[in-house]
N, CA, C and O atoms as CSV, one atom per row, in Angstrom:
chain,resi,resn,atom,element,x,y,z
A,1,MET,N,N,-10.794,124.216,172.602
A,1,MET,CA,C,-11.161,125.562,172.396
A,1,MET,C,C,-12.671,125.610,172.081
A,1,MET,O,O,-13.265,124.677,171.541
A,2,TRP,N,N,-13.242,126.764,172.460
A,2,TRP,CA,C,-14.642,126.889,172.305
A,2,TRP,C,C,-14.892,127.799,171.130
A,2,TRP,O,O,-14.091,128.683,170.827
A,3,TYR,N,N,-16.082,127.558,170.429
A,3,TYR,CA,C,-16.411,128.406,169.206
A,3,TYR,C,C,-17.950,128.582,169.364
A,3,TYR,O,O,-18.704,127.804,169.948
A,4,ILE,N,N,-18.279,129.746,168.737
A,4,ILE,CA,C,-19.762,129.919,168.440
A,4,ILE,C,C,-19.865,130.096,166.924
A,4,ILE,O,O,-19.137,130.847,166.275
A,5,SER,N,N,-20.788,129.373,166.450
A,5,SER,CA,C,-21.112,129.367,164.961
A,5,SER,C,C,-22.535,130.010,164.873
A,5,SER,O,O,-23.454,129.541,165.544
A,6,ILE,N,N,-22.712,131.051,164.074
A,6,ILE,CA,C,-24.035,131.632,163.830
A,6,ILE,C,C,-24.439,131.395,162.560
A,6,ILE,O,O,-23.700,131.714,161.628
A,7,PHE,N,N,-25.633,130.817,162.344
A,7,PHE,CA,C,-26.247,130.455,161.048
A,7,PHE,C,C,-27.509,131.226,160.917
A,7,PHE,O,O,-28.424,131.159,161.738
A,8,ASP,N,N,-27.518,132.015,159.770
A,8,ASP,CA,C,-28.624,132.744,159.380
A,8,ASP,C,C,-29.231,132.148,158.189
A,8,ASP,O,O,-28.537,132.033,157.178
A,9,ALA,N,N,-30.434,131.760,158.193
A,9,ALA,CA,C,-31.167,131.122,156.934
A,9,ALA,C,C,-31.143,132.206,155.778
A,9,ALA,O,O,-31.554,133.353,155.951
A,10,LYS,N,N,-30.637,131.750,154.614
A,10,LYS,CA,C,-30.654,132.615,153.455
A,10,LYS,C,C,-32.126,133.006,153.128
A,10,LYS,O,O,-33.053,132.247,153.411
A,11,GLU,N,N,-32.311,134.177,152.541
A,11,GLU,CA,C,-33.612,134.702,152.214
A,11,GLU,C,C,-34.421,133.825,151.221
A,11,GLU,O,O,-35.646,133.720,151.292
A,12,ASN,N,N,-33.697,133.238,150.341
A,12,ASN,CA,C,-34.294,132.442,149.360
A,12,ASN,C,C,-34.416,130.831,149.796
A,12,ASN,O,O,-34.914,129.995,149.043
A,13,ALA,N,N,-33.958,130.563,150.945
A,13,ALA,CA,C,-34.098,129.220,151.563
A,13,ALA,C,C,-35.550,129.026,152.154
A,13,ALA,O,O,-36.008,129.803,152.992
A,14,THR,N,N,-36.207,127.992,151.689
A,14,THR,CA,C,-37.627,127.750,152.133
A,14,THR,C,C,-37.508,126.810,153.395
A,14,THR,O,O,-36.480,126.191,153.668
A,15,GLN,N,N,-38.613,126.771,154.098
A,15,GLN,CA,C,-38.557,125.874,155.326
A,15,GLN,C,C,-38.498,124.430,154.892
A,15,GLN,O,O,-38.033,123.569,155.640
A,16,LYS,N,N,-38.997,124.139,153.608
A,16,LYS,CA,C,-38.885,122.815,153.103
A,16,LYS,C,C,-37.410,122.438,152.769
A,16,LYS,O,O,-36.975,121.314,153.019
A,17,ASP,N,N,-36.697,123.363,152.226
A,17,ASP,CA,C,-35.280,123.203,152.020
A,17,ASP,C,C,-34.387,122.941,153.216
A,17,ASP,O,O,-33.401,122.205,153.210
A,18,ILE,N,N,-34.870,123.656,154.271
A,18,ILE,CA,C,-34.103,123.556,155.578
A,18,ILE,C,C,-34.416,122.182,156.162
A,18,ILE,O,O,-33.501,121.540,156.678
A,19,GLU,N,N,-35.603,121.715,156.114
A,19,GLU,CA,C,-36.088,120.415,156.641
A,19,GLU,C,C,-35.453,119.317,155.876
A,19,GLU,O,O,-34.998,118.325,156.446
A,20,ARG,N,N,-35.416,119.493,154.509
A,20,ARG,CA,C,-34.684,118.410,153.743
A,20,ARG,C,C,-33.322,118.183,154.122
A,20,ARG,O,O,-32.898,117.049,154.344
A,21,LEU,N,N,-32.531,119.343,154.216
A,21,LEU,CA,C,-31.049,119.261,154.540
A,21,LEU,C,C,-30.932,118.694,156.051
A,21,LEU,O,O,-30.000,117.934,156.314
A,22,ARG,N,N,-31.793,119.029,156.965
A,22,ARG,CA,C,-31.670,118.454,158.216
A,22,ARG,C,C,-31.911,116.846,158.214
A,22,ARG,O,O,-31.183,116.090,158.857
A,23,GLU,N,N,-32.969,116.417,157.455
A,23,GLU,CA,C,-33.192,114.936,157.321
A,23,GLU,C,C,-32.071,114.237,156.676
A,23,GLU,O,O,-31.647,113.178,157.139
A,24,GLU,N,N,-31.535,114.828,155.547
A,24,GLU,CA,C,-30.331,114.208,154.868
A,24,GLU,C,C,-29.161,114.173,155.790
A,24,GLU,O,O,-28.418,113.192,155.771
A,25,TRP,N,N,-28.952,115.131,156.561
A,25,TRP,CA,C,-27.879,115.209,157.603
A,25,TRP,C,C,-28.060,114.093,158.563
A,25,TRP,O,O,-27.103,113.356,158.804
A,26,LEU,N,N,-29.180,113.913,159.115
A,26,LEU,CA,C,-29.445,112.809,160.121
A,26,LEU,C,C,-29.285,111.335,159.333
A,26,LEU,O,O,-28.655,110.406,159.839
A,27,ASN,N,N,-29.852,111.262,158.205
A,27,ASN,CA,C,-29.767,109.902,157.487
A,27,ASN,C,C,-28.433,109.547,157.150
A,27,ASN,O,O,-28.141,108.353,157.093
A,28,LYS,N,N,-27.520,110.493,156.902
A,28,LYS,CA,C,-26.117,110.296,156.528
A,28,LYS,C,C,-25.286,110.037,157.742
A,28,LYS,O,O,-24.109,109.702,157.607
A,29,GLY,N,N,-25.846,110.177,158.954
A,29,GLY,CA,C,-25.064,110.011,160.168
A,29,GLY,C,C,-24.172,111.107,160.578
A,29,GLY,O,O,-23.383,110.963,161.511
A,30,LYS,N,N,-24.286,112.304,159.843
A,30,LYS,CA,C,-23.354,113.406,160.033
A,30,LYS,C,C,-23.391,114.018,161.321
A,30,LYS,O,O,-22.396,114.646,161.683
A,31,ASP,N,N,-24.574,113.915,162.210
A,31,ASP,CA,C,-24.656,114.372,163.530
A,31,ASP,C,C,-23.704,113.445,164.376
A,31,ASP,O,O,-23.045,113.991,165.260
A,32,GLN,N,N,-23.590,112.231,164.200
A,32,GLN,CA,C,-22.805,111.453,165.137
A,32,GLN,C,C,-21.251,111.680,164.640
A,32,GLN,O,O,-20.347,111.769,165.471
A,33,GLU,N,N,-21.019,111.764,163.283
A,33,GLU,CA,C,-19.741,112.117,162.904
A,33,GLU,C,C,-19.153,113.439,163.504
A,33,GLU,O,O,-17.985,113.532,163.881
A,34,LEU,N,N,-19.985,114.358,163.552
A,34,LEU,CA,C,-19.670,115.690,164.104
A,34,LEU,C,C,-19.360,115.594,165.700
A,34,LEU,O,O,-18.430,116.162,166.272
A,35,ALA,N,N,-20.355,114.739,166.301
A,35,ALA,CA,C,-20.314,114.653,167.847
A,35,ALA,C,C,-18.917,113.842,168.175
A,35,ALA,O,O,-18.285,114.129,169.192
A,36,LYS,N,N,-18.505,112.917,167.360
A,36,LYS,CA,C,-17.252,112.179,167.735
A,36,LYS,C,C,-16.067,113.144,167.627
A,36,LYS,O,O,-15.044,112.876,168.257
A,37,LYS,N,N,-16.133,114.243,166.876
A,37,LYS,CA,C,-15.032,115.206,166.666
A,37,LYS,C,C,-15.069,116.368,167.612
A,37,LYS,O,O,-14.217,117.254,167.541
A,38,CYS,N,N,-15.980,116.383,168.446
A,38,CYS,CA,C,-16.239,117.482,169.366
A,38,CYS,C,C,-16.291,117.033,170.851
A,38,CYS,O,O,-16.808,115.955,171.145
A,39,HIS,N,N,-15.810,117.772,171.693
A,39,HIS,CA,C,-16.058,117.510,173.171
A,39,HIS,C,C,-17.484,117.786,173.587
A,39,HIS,O,O,-18.050,117.119,174.453
A,40,SER,N,N,-18.066,118.830,172.915
A,40,SER,CA,C,-19.439,119.115,173.194
A,40,SER,C,C,-19.864,120.000,171.991
A,40,SER,O,O,-19.071,120.707,171.369
A,41,ILE,N,N,-21.212,119.892,171.717
A,41,ILE,CA,C,-21.848,120.733,170.711
A,41,ILE,C,C,-23.308,120.985,171.213
A,41,ILE,O,O,-23.996,120.026,171.560
A,42,GLU,N,N,-23.813,122.328,171.258
A,42,GLU,CA,C,-25.092,122.658,171.663
A,42,GLU,C,C,-25.699,123.505,170.583
A,42,GLU,O,O,-24.992,124.295,169.958
A,43,ARG,N,N,-27.008,123.370,170.333
A,43,ARG,CA,C,-27.742,124.120,169.332
A,43,ARG,C,C,-28.752,124.991,169.963
A,43,ARG,O,O,-29.541,124.535,170.791
A,44,TYR,N,N,-28.758,126.297,169.582
A,44,TYR,CA,C,-29.798,127.169,170.105
A,44,TYR,C,C,-30.462,127.877,168.890
A,44,TYR,O,O,-29.814,128.223,167.902
A,45,GLU,N,N,-31.738,128.059,169.025
A,45,GLU,CA,C,-32.506,128.637,168.053
A,45,GLU,C,C,-33.233,129.927,168.511
A,45,GLU,O,O,-33.863,129.933,169.568
A,46,VAL,N,N,-33.141,131.051,167.693
A,46,VAL,CA,C,-33.842,132.174,168.116
A,46,VAL,C,C,-35.381,132.013,167.835
A,46,VAL,O,O,-35.802,131.727,166.714
A,47,LEU,N,N,-36.152,132.204,168.870
A,47,LEU,CA,C,-37.694,131.853,168.661
A,47,LEU,C,C,-38.340,133.057,167.963
A,47,LEU,O,O,-38.017,134.209,168.253
A,48,GLY,N,N,-39.272,132.755,167.025
A,48,GLY,CA,C,-39.949,133.707,166.191
A,48,GLY,C,C,-39.230,134.465,165.305
A,48,GLY,O,O,-39.765,135.472,164.839
A,49,LYS,N,N,-38.064,134.153,164.973
A,49,LYS,CA,C,-37.249,134.870,164.060
A,49,LYS,C,C,-37.365,134.288,162.590
A,49,LYS,O,O,-37.129,133.107,162.335
A,50,THR,N,N,-37.761,135.253,161.622
A,50,THR,CA,C,-37.772,134.862,160.294
A,50,THR,C,C,-36.930,135.759,159.560
A,50,THR,O,O,-37.166,136.953,159.748
A,51,PRO,N,N,-35.905,135.437,158.681
A,51,PRO,CA,C,-35.518,134.000,158.535
A,51,PRO,C,C,-34.844,133.440,159.863
A,51,PRO,O,O,-34.389,134.182,160.733
A,52,LEU,N,N,-34.828,132.084,159.923
A,52,LEU,CA,C,-34.366,131.388,161.031
A,52,LEU,C,C,-32.920,131.787,161.372
A,52,LEU,O,O,-32.100,132.099,160.509
A,53,LYS,N,N,-32.663,131.754,162.701
A,53,LYS,CA,C,-31.305,132.065,163.089
A,53,LYS,C,C,-30.947,131.078,164.147
A,53,LYS,O,O,-31.662,130.892,165.132
A,54,VAL,N,N,-29.801,130.432,163.923
A,54,VAL,CA,C,-29.400,129.278,164.853
A,54,VAL,C,C,-27.910,129.538,165.327
A,54,VAL,O,O,-27.076,130.009,164.554
A,55,PHE,N,N,-27.621,129.208,166.629
A,55,PHE,CA,C,-26.413,129.316,167.236
A,55,PHE,C,C,-25.836,127.887,167.517
A,55,PHE,O,O,-26.637,127.040,167.914
A,56,PHE,N,N,-24.606,127.561,167.360
A,56,PHE,CA,C,-23.944,126.424,167.841
A,56,PHE,C,C,-22.843,126.789,168.864
A,56,PHE,O,O,-21.961,127.564,168.493
A,57,ILE,N,N,-22.822,126.329,170.030
A,57,ILE,CA,C,-21.682,126.468,170.920
A,57,ILE,C,C,-20.830,125.054,170.792
A,57,ILE,O,O,-21.335,123.980,171.120
A,58,ILE,N,N,-19.707,125.153,170.364
A,58,ILE,CA,C,-18.913,124.035,169.985
A,58,ILE,C,C,-17.534,123.917,170.768
A,58,ILE,O,O,-16.745,124.862,170.760
A,59,GLU,N,N,-17.263,122.735,171.445
A,59,GLU,CA,C,-15.916,122.663,172.050
A,59,GLU,C,C,-15.295,121.575,171.271
A,59,GLU,O,O,-15.781,120.449,171.163
A,60,THR,N,N,-14.065,122.023,170.673
A,60,THR,CA,C,-13.211,120.947,169.884
A,60,THR,C,C,-11.835,121.321,169.946
A,60,THR,O,O,-11.442,122.473,170.129
A,61,ASP,N,N,-11.070,120.256,169.779
A,61,ASP,CA,C,-9.624,120.590,169.628
A,61,ASP,C,C,-9.117,120.804,168.184
A,61,ASP,O,O,-7.980,121.190,167.913
A,62,ASN,N,N,-10.144,120.494,167.231
A,62,ASN,CA,C,-9.810,120.412,165.872
A,62,ASN,C,C,-10.678,121.534,165.260
A,62,ASN,O,O,-11.841,121.210,165.015
A,63,PRO,N,N,-10.351,122.647,165.006
A,63,PRO,CA,C,-11.106,123.774,164.409
A,63,PRO,C,C,-11.596,123.499,162.906
A,63,PRO,O,O,-12.477,124.178,162.377
A,64,ASN,N,N,-10.945,122.447,162.278
A,64,ASN,CA,C,-11.461,122.072,160.954
A,64,ASN,C,C,-12.728,121.389,160.978
A,64,ASN,O,O,-13.397,121.219,159.959
A,65,VAL,N,N,-13.110,120.947,162.254
A,65,VAL,CA,C,-14.487,120.220,162.334
A,65,VAL,C,C,-15.552,121.377,161.964
A,65,VAL,O,O,-16.603,121.072,161.401
A,66,LEU,N,N,-15.279,122.578,162.262
A,66,LEU,CA,C,-16.266,123.623,162.110
A,66,LEU,C,C,-16.763,123.751,160.700
A,66,LEU,O,O,-17.885,124.203,160.469
A,67,ASN,N,N,-15.927,123.352,159.736
A,67,ASN,CA,C,-16.186,123.358,158.367
A,67,ASN,C,C,-17.269,122.284,158.002
A,67,ASN,O,O,-17.884,122.456,156.949
A,68,ILE,N,N,-17.529,121.294,158.703
A,68,ILE,CA,C,-18.501,120.242,158.415
A,68,ILE,C,C,-19.856,120.858,158.374
A,68,ILE,O,O,-20.669,120.576,157.494
A,69,LEU,N,N,-20.080,121.667,159.296
A,69,LEU,CA,C,-21.517,122.258,159.351
A,69,LEU,C,C,-21.702,123.343,158.281
A,69,LEU,O,O,-22.732,123.366,157.607
A,70,SER,N,N,-20.667,124.292,158.107
A,70,SER,CA,C,-20.782,125.272,157.209
A,70,SER,C,C,-20.820,124.833,155.740
A,70,SER,O,O,-21.538,125.436,154.943
A,71,ARG,N,N,-20.040,123.767,155.360
A,71,ARG,CA,C,-20.082,123.285,154.063
A,71,ARG,C,C,-21.303,122.525,153.725
A,71,ARG,O,O,-21.791,122.627,152.600
A,72,TYR,N,N,-21.877,121.689,154.727
A,72,TYR,CA,C,-23.052,120.952,154.362
A,72,TYR,C,C,-24.313,121.765,154.244
A,72,TYR,O,O,-25.177,121.529,153.399
A,73,PHE,N,N,-24.377,122.733,155.131
A,73,PHE,CA,C,-25.530,123.539,155.238
A,73,PHE,C,C,-25.438,124.995,154.350
A,73,PHE,O,O,-26.312,125.861,154.312
A,74,GLY,N,N,-24.271,125.008,153.727
A,74,GLY,CA,C,-23.977,126.296,153.061
A,74,GLY,C,C,-25.034,126.904,152.035
A,74,GLY,O,O,-25.256,128.113,151.963
A,75,ASP,N,N,-25.588,126.057,151.344
A,75,ASP,CA,C,-26.591,126.355,150.368
A,75,ASP,C,C,-27.799,127.099,150.854
A,75,ASP,O,O,-28.341,127.981,150.188
A,76,ALA,N,N,-28.186,126.725,152.003
A,76,ALA,CA,C,-29.375,127.353,152.645
A,76,ALA,C,C,-29.060,128.354,153.770
A,76,ALA,O,O,-29.904,129.126,154.225
A,77,TRP,N,N,-27.920,128.294,154.139
A,77,TRP,CA,C,-27.445,129.162,155.381
A,77,TRP,C,C,-26.267,130.078,155.094
A,77,TRP,O,O,-25.367,129.707,154.340
A,78,ASN,N,N,-26.257,131.274,155.684
A,78,ASN,CA,C,-24.920,132.031,155.875
A,78,ASN,C,C,-24.383,131.746,157.217
A,78,ASN,O,O,-25.125,131.839,158.195
A,79,CYS,N,N,-23.110,131.395,157.338
A,79,CYS,CA,C,-22.521,131.095,158.544
A,79,CYS,C,C,-21.242,131.832,158.916
A,79,CYS,O,O,-20.403,132.097,158.055
A,80,ILE,N,N,-21.100,132.140,160.102
A,80,ILE,CA,C,-19.804,132.908,160.504
A,80,ILE,C,C,-19.548,132.167,162.062
A,80,ILE,O,O,-20.456,131.971,162.871
A,81,THR,N,N,-18.209,131.836,162.260
A,81,THR,CA,C,-17.815,131.344,163.450
A,81,THR,C,C,-16.678,132.101,164.009
A,81,THR,O,O,-15.812,132.653,163.332
A,82,TYR,N,N,-16.753,132.084,165.411
A,82,TYR,CA,C,-15.827,132.875,166.254
A,82,TYR,C,C,-15.285,131.941,167.218
A,82,TYR,O,O,-15.948,131.028,167.709
A,83,PRO,N,N,-13.884,132.218,167.524
A,83,PRO,CA,C,-13.536,131.552,168.736
A,83,PRO,C,C,-13.922,132.245,170.012
A,83,PRO,O,O,-13.839,133.473,170.053
A,84,ILE,N,N,-14.338,131.565,171.063
A,84,ILE,CA,C,-14.995,132.379,172.255
A,84,ILE,C,C,-14.249,131.861,173.663
A,84,ILE,O,O,-13.613,130.811,173.758
A,85,THR,N,N,-14.431,132.663,174.544
A,85,THR,CA,C,-14.013,132.256,175.931
A,85,THR,C,C,-15.109,132.701,176.860
A,85,THR,O,O,-15.780,133.690,176.567
A,86,LYS,N,N,-15.324,132.032,177.951
A,86,LYS,CA,C,-16.352,132.273,178.870
A,86,LYS,C,C,-15.671,133.282,180.004
A,86,LYS,O,O,-14.566,133.019,180.479
A,87,ARG,N,N,-16.330,134.306,180.345
A,87,ARG,CA,C,-15.772,135.293,181.393
A,87,ARG,C,C,-17.107,135.682,182.240
A,87,ARG,O,O,-18.193,135.909,181.707
A,88,GLU,N,N,-16.880,135.721,183.532
A,88,GLU,CA,C,-17.915,136.047,184.382
A,88,GLU,C,C,-17.999,137.604,184.264
A,88,GLU,O,O,-17.040,138.307,183.946
A,89,ILE,N,N,-19.220,138.056,184.547
A,89,ILE,CA,C,-19.425,139.537,184.440
A,89,ILE,C,C,-18.697,140.311,185.447
A,89,ILE,O,O,-18.264,141.433,185.184
A,90,LEU,N,N,-18.535,139.717,186.671
A,90,LEU,CA,C,-17.838,140.413,187.722
A,90,LEU,C,C,-16.297,140.522,187.199
A,90,LEU,O,O,-15.667,141.567,187.356
A,91,GLU,N,N,-15.838,139.595,186.688
A,91,GLU,CA,C,-14.434,139.517,186.325
A,91,GLU,C,C,-14.263,140.695,185.207
A,91,GLU,O,O,-13.271,141.417,185.312
A,92,GLU,N,N,-15.066,140.892,184.280
A,92,GLU,CA,C,-14.951,141.951,183.412
A,92,GLU,C,C,-15.118,143.313,184.110
A,92,GLU,O,O,-14.427,144.271,183.766
A,93,LEU,N,N,-16.013,143.396,185.067
A,93,LEU,CA,C,-16.144,144.795,185.908
A,93,LEU,C,C,-14.808,145.094,186.545
A,93,LEU,O,O,-14.293,146.209,186.460
A,94,LYS,N,N,-14.236,144.046,187.206
A,94,LYS,CA,C,-12.964,144.234,187.890
A,94,LYS,C,C,-11.850,144.728,186.911
A,94,LYS,O,O,-11.037,145.586,187.255
A,95,GLU,N,N,-11.852,144.225,185.840
A,95,GLU,CA,C,-10.720,144.427,184.889
A,95,GLU,C,C,-10.970,146.033,184.439
A,95,GLU,O,O,-10.025,146.815,184.328
A,96,ASP,N,N,-12.238,146.382,184.219
A,96,ASP,CA,C,-12.537,147.857,183.839
A,96,ASP,C,C,-12.069,148.790,184.917
A,96,ASP,O,O,-11.697,149.919,184.599
A,97,HIS,N,N,-12.061,148.403,186.162
A,97,HIS,CA,C,-11.692,149.399,187.254
A,97,HIS,C,C,-10.139,149.430,187.423
A,97,HIS,O,O,-9.670,150.226,188.236
A,98,THR,N,N,-9.393,148.694,186.775
A,98,THR,CA,C,-7.940,148.621,186.821
A,98,THR,C,C,-7.376,149.504,185.890
A,98,THR,O,O,-6.179,149.768,185.999
A,99,ILE,N,N,-8.135,150.073,184.867
A,99,ILE,CA,C,-7.586,150.905,183.922
A,99,ILE,C,C,-7.598,152.321,184.423
A,99,ILE,O,O,-8.642,152.876,184.766
A,100,ILE,N,N,-6.423,152.892,184.458
A,100,ILE,CA,C,-6.168,154.260,184.985
A,100,ILE,C,C,-5.949,155.320,183.869
A,100,ILE,O,O,-4.958,155.257,183.141
A,101,GLY,N,N,-6.809,156.214,183.754
A,101,GLY,CA,C,-6.644,157.223,182.657
A,101,GLY,C,C,-5.466,158.144,182.812
A,101,GLY,O,O,-5.148,158.571,183.922
A,102,GLY,N,N,-4.812,158.457,181.710
A,102,GLY,CA,C,-3.658,159.389,181.841
A,102,GLY,C,C,-3.720,160.767,181.382
A,102,GLY,O,O,-2.742,161.504,181.509
């Protein structure tokens, strides 16, 4: 299943706090631990946004894996995760035309 996790840096989190957490994450091998439990994981960052906003697109069969990120980074980030599916725009437009008003 696919998920999107949205991380918003908390107002009181400094850039130094965020960098420290990232470095600790890497030094503890958490990135590799997470990668082993996911089919894929991609990170996207909104440019020029303050406070920082990050999106993760994650494919995993084990939704408990999602807690690894939110628990580790929870002191500096607000996080919310949603299950997602990919649909083509044309597919959505076709569905809209099949609705008949009564």
